[in-house]
C-alpha positions in Angstrom: 8.0 9.8 38.7 7.7 6.6 36.7 10.7 5.3 34.8 10.7 3.3 31.6 13.9 1.4 31.1 14.2 -0.2 27.7 16.7 -1.6 25.1 17.4 0.9 22.3 16.7 -1.6 19.6 13.5 -2.3 17.6 12.2 -4.8 20.2 12.7 -2.5 23.2 11.4 0.7 21.5 8.4 -1.0 20.0 7.5 -2.8 23.2 7.4 0.5 25.0 5.4 2.2 22.2 2.7 -0.4 22.5 2.5 -0.1 26.3 2.4 3.7 26.3 -0.2 4.0 23.6 -2.5 1.8 25.8 -1.3 3.0 29.2 0.0 6.6 28.8 1.6 8.2 31.8 4.3 10.8 32.7 7.6 9.1 32.5 11.3 9.4 32.3 13.1 7.3 29.7 16.3 5.3 30.3 17.9 3.6 27.3 21.0 3.4 25.2 22.7 1.7 22.3 21.9 -2.0 21.7 24.7 -3.3 23.9 24.1 -0.8 26.7 21.9 -3.1 28.9 23.1 -2.4 32.5 20.5 0.3 32.6 18.5 -0.4 35.8 21.2 1.1 38.1 20.4 4.5 36.6 16.9 4.5 38.2 16.9 6.5 41.4 15.6 5.1 44.6 13.0 7.9 44.6 11.2 6.4 41.6 7.5 5.8 42.1 7.5 2.8 39.8 9.5 1.2 37.0 8.9 -0.7 33.8 11.8 -2.7 32.3 11.7 -3.9 28.7 14.1 -6.1 26.7 17.1 -6.0 28.9 18.6 -9.0 30.7 17.5 -9.5 34.3 20.7 -11.5 34.9 22.8 -8.4 34.0 20.7 -6.1 36.1 20.1 -8.4 39.1 21.8 -6.2 41.8 19.9 -3.0 40.8 16.6 -4.9 40.6 17.0 -6.3 44.1 17.9 -2.8 45.4 14.7 -1.3 43.8 12.5 -4.1 45.2 14.1 -3.7 48.6 13.0 -0.1 48.5 9.4 -1.2 47.9 9.4 0.3 44.4 6.9 -1.6 42.0 8.7 -3.1 39.0 7.2 -4.6 35.9 9.7 -6.6 33.9 9.1 -8.0 30.4 11.9 -9.7 28.6 13.1 -12.8 26.7 16.8 -12.9 27.7 18.7 -14.9 30.3 17.2 -14.1 33.7 19.3 -15.8 36.3 17.3 -16.3 39.6 14.0 -14.4 39.4 13.2 -12.6 42.6 9.9 -13.2 44.4 8.3 -10.0 45.6 4.8 -8.6 46.0 5.9 -5.5 44.1 7.4 -7.5 41.2 5.4 -8.3 38.0 7.2 -10.6 35.6 6.5 -11.4 32.0 9.4 -13.6 30.8 9.6 -16.2 28.0 13.0 -17.5 26.9 11.7 -19.3 23.8 13.8 -18.5 20.7 10.6 -17.9 18.8 9.5 -14.8 20.7 10.6 -11.4 21.6 9.7 -8.7 24.1 7.3 -6.9 21.7 5.4 -10.1 21.1 5.1 -10.7 24.8 3.7 -7.1 25.2 1.4 -7.7 22.2 -0.1 -10.7 24.0 -0.3 -8.8 27.3 -2.3 -6.1 25.5 -4.5 -8.5 23.5 -3.0 -7.5 20.2 -4.0 -3.8 20.2 -1.0 -2.8 18.1 -0.2 -6.0 16.4 1.2 -4.4 13.2 3.9 -2.8 15.3 4.6 -6.1 17.1 5.1 -7.8 13.7 7.6 -5.1 12.7 9.5 -5.7 16.0 9.5 -9.5 15.4 11.0 -9.0 12.0 13.6 -6.6 13.4 14.5 -9.1 16.1 14.8 -11.8 13.4 11.9 -13.8 14.6 10.8 -13.9 11.0 8.8 -17.0 10.8 6.5 -15.9 13.6 6.2 -12.4 12.2 5.3 -13.8 8.7 2.6 -16.1 10.3 1.1 -13.2 12.2 1.0 -11.1 9.0 -0.6 -13.9 7.2 -3.3 -14.2 9.8 -4.1 -10.5 9.3 -4.3 -11.0 5.5 -1.7 -8.3 4.9 -0.6 -7.7 1.3 2.9 -8.7 0.3 4.0 -5.1 0.0 2.7 -4.4 3.6 4.6 -7.3 5.0 7.7 -6.2 3.1 7.4 -2.7 4.6 6.9 -4.0 8.2 10.0 -6.2 7.8 12.0 -3.3 6.5 10.8 -1.0 9.2 11.7 -3.4 12.0 15.1 -4.0 10.4 15.8 -0.2 10.1 14.9 0.5 13.7 17.1 -2.4 14.8 20.0 -1.2 12.6 19.8 2.2 14.2 20.5 0.7 17.6 24.0 -0.6 16.9 27.0 1.6 17.8 29.7 2.1 20.4 27.9 5.2 21.6 24.8 7.3 20.9 26.9 9.4 18.6 27.2 6.4 16.2 23.5 6.3 15.7 21.4 8.2 13.2 18.7 8.9 15.8 19.1 8.4 19.5 16.7 5.8 20.9 14.9 8.3 23.1 14.3 10.6 20.2 13.3 7.8 17.9 10.8 6.5 20.5 9.3 10.0 20.8 9.0 10.5 17.1 7.4 7.1 16.5 4.8 7.8 19.1 3.1 10.0 16.5 2.5 6.9 14.3 0.2 4.4 16.0 -0.4 3.0 12.5 3.0 2.1 11.1 1.9 2.4 7.5 1.4 6.2 8.1 5.2 6.5 8.2 5.2 5.9 4.4 2.9 8.9 3.9 5.1 11.3 5.8 8.3 12.1 3.9 9.8 13.7 7.0 9.2 10.5 9.1 12.2 8.7 10.7 11.6 5.8 8.4 13.0 7.7 5.4 16.1 9.0 7.4 16.9 5.5 8.5 16.3 4.1 5.0 18.8 6.5 3.6 21.4 5.8 6.3 21.1 2.1 5.8 21.5 2.3 2.1 24.7 4.3 2.5 26.2 1.9 5.1 25.2 -1.4 3.3 27.4 -0.7 0.3 30.5 -1.4 2.4 29.2 -4.9 3.3 29.5 -6.3 -0.2 33.3 -5.8 -0.1 33.9 -8.0 3.0 35.5 -11.4 3.1 35.2 -13.9 5.9 37.9 -14.1 8.6 37.0 -17.8 9.1 34.6 -20.1 7.2 33.7 -23.7 7.7 30.7 -26.0 7.2 29.8 -25.1 10.8 30.2 -21.4 11.1 31.3 -18.2 9.4 33.1 -15.3 11.1 33.6 -11.8 9.7 35.9 -9.2 11.3 34.9 -5.6 10.6 37.1 -2.5 11.0 36.8 0.3 13.6 34.4 2.3 11.4 31.0 3.8 12.3 29.3 2.0 9.3 30.7 -1.3 10.6 29.3 -0.8 14.1 25.9 0.2 12.7 25.8 -2.8 10.3 27.0 -5.5 12.6 23.7 -6.8 13.9 21.7 -6.6 10.7 24.5 -8.1 8.7 24.5 -11.1 11.1 20.8 -11.5 10.7 21.1 -11.4 6.9 23.7 -14.2 7.0 21.6 -16.3 9.4 18.6 -16.0 7.1 20.6 -16.9 4.1 22.5 -19.9 5.5 20.1 -21.5 7.9 22.4 -24.4 8.8 25.4 -22.3 9.9 26.2 -20.2 12.9 27.6 -16.7 12.3 29.6 -14.1 14.2 30.3 -10.5 13.3 33.3 -9.2 15.1 33.8 -5.5 15.1 36.9 -3.6 16.3 36.1 -1.3 19.2 37.2 2.4 19.2 39.6 1.7 22.0 41.7 -0.6 19.8 42.0 -3.1 22.7 38.9 -5.3 22.1 36.2 -6.4 19.8 32.4 -6.4 20.0 30.9 -9.7 18.9 27.4 -10.5 17.6 26.6 -14.2 17.4 23.6 -15.7 15.5 22.8 -19.4 16.1 21.8 -21.5 13.1 18.2 -20.9 12.3 17.6 -24.6 12.1 18.2 -24.8 15.9 18.0 -21.2 17.2 19.9 -22.2 20.3 23.3 -22.0 21.9 24.4 -18.4 21.2 24.0 -17.3 24.8 26.0 -20.4 26.0 28.9 -19.5 23.8 29.0 -15.8 24.6 28.6 -16.3 28.4 31.9 -18.2 28.4 33.5 -14.8 28.1 33.3 -12.1 30.9 31.3 -9.5 29.0 29.1 -12.0 27.1 25.3 -12.4 27.3 22.1 -12.6 25.3 19.6 -15.2 24.4 19.5 -18.6 22.7 19.2 -17.5 19.1 21.3 -14.3 19.3 23.9 -13.1 21.7 27.1 -11.1 22.0 30.2 -10.1 23.7 30.8 -6.5 24.5 34.6 -6.5 25.0 36.4 -9.5 23.6 40.2 -9.0 24.1 42.1 -9.0 20.9 44.1 -12.1 21.9 40.9 -14.0 22.5 39.6 -13.9 19.0 41.0 -17.3 17.9 39.8 -18.9 21.1 36.3 -17.5 20.4 36.3 -18.8 16.9 37.4 -22.2 18.1 34.6 -22.3 20.8 32.0 -21.3 18.2 33.1 -23.9 15.7 33.3 -26.6 18.3 29.9 -25.9 19.9 27.9 -26.6 16.7 29.8 -29.7 15.6 
């Protein structure tokens, strides 16, 4: 049996949608919430082959080596930190760490643009907006079409944030399966029962809380918000960070959300859009940190490390 292993966010889901529309096959799906990236260890050694999309090779290195040692073919496509990339005849790698790309854009190029509209939606969702807008312009899309693709990518990405699958409106597996029926993303608009409308309603309900927030820390360099241990806060954390980054291009931003355990925070970091670099370097200074140059995070920041994190963030971009 083939296994598809993918991030449960917009980039991971849409990357796999593109691949399976072009290359359909019987598969088992392994995914999770946005921060659940140590996924490759769930693949059994009896797998016939594996495709891995939009999860850090660095965070899955041991499981990857084990699969390759078992002569299992692995195709890996990603834009996060890799660590040392194995060399193996059964290993196909498509990796680009540029801050101006994402996994769905890499898949789009690999497939010669067969589902470019969806790739544009994914790029918007992953906050690679300038590239997405340029692609949309090249296709002569109308303003309302571009706005919809931006909203669609944002909603799918929004749905991926939570401490567990129970926090999400739709599980990533179910969302992938539902979206398979819409090779043309604009057909989602015509179907009032499509997941687009469910996510739109959920996003509207959650966003009303964001307007009541005040920064925990604010300087000319960066802004940090601390959100409560609430489901809406966990769902909004990533999209809220993207909105701030798009509004204040010169500043770094961090959204810090209390975890249900009450013992730690989840942190989402957005580098200044003017540089789109450094987020991964900051987060990797903490044990559960990782990500990419433009956007990164920490899964479990101890409560007593919050001030240290804010200090590191502010110092890095001075």
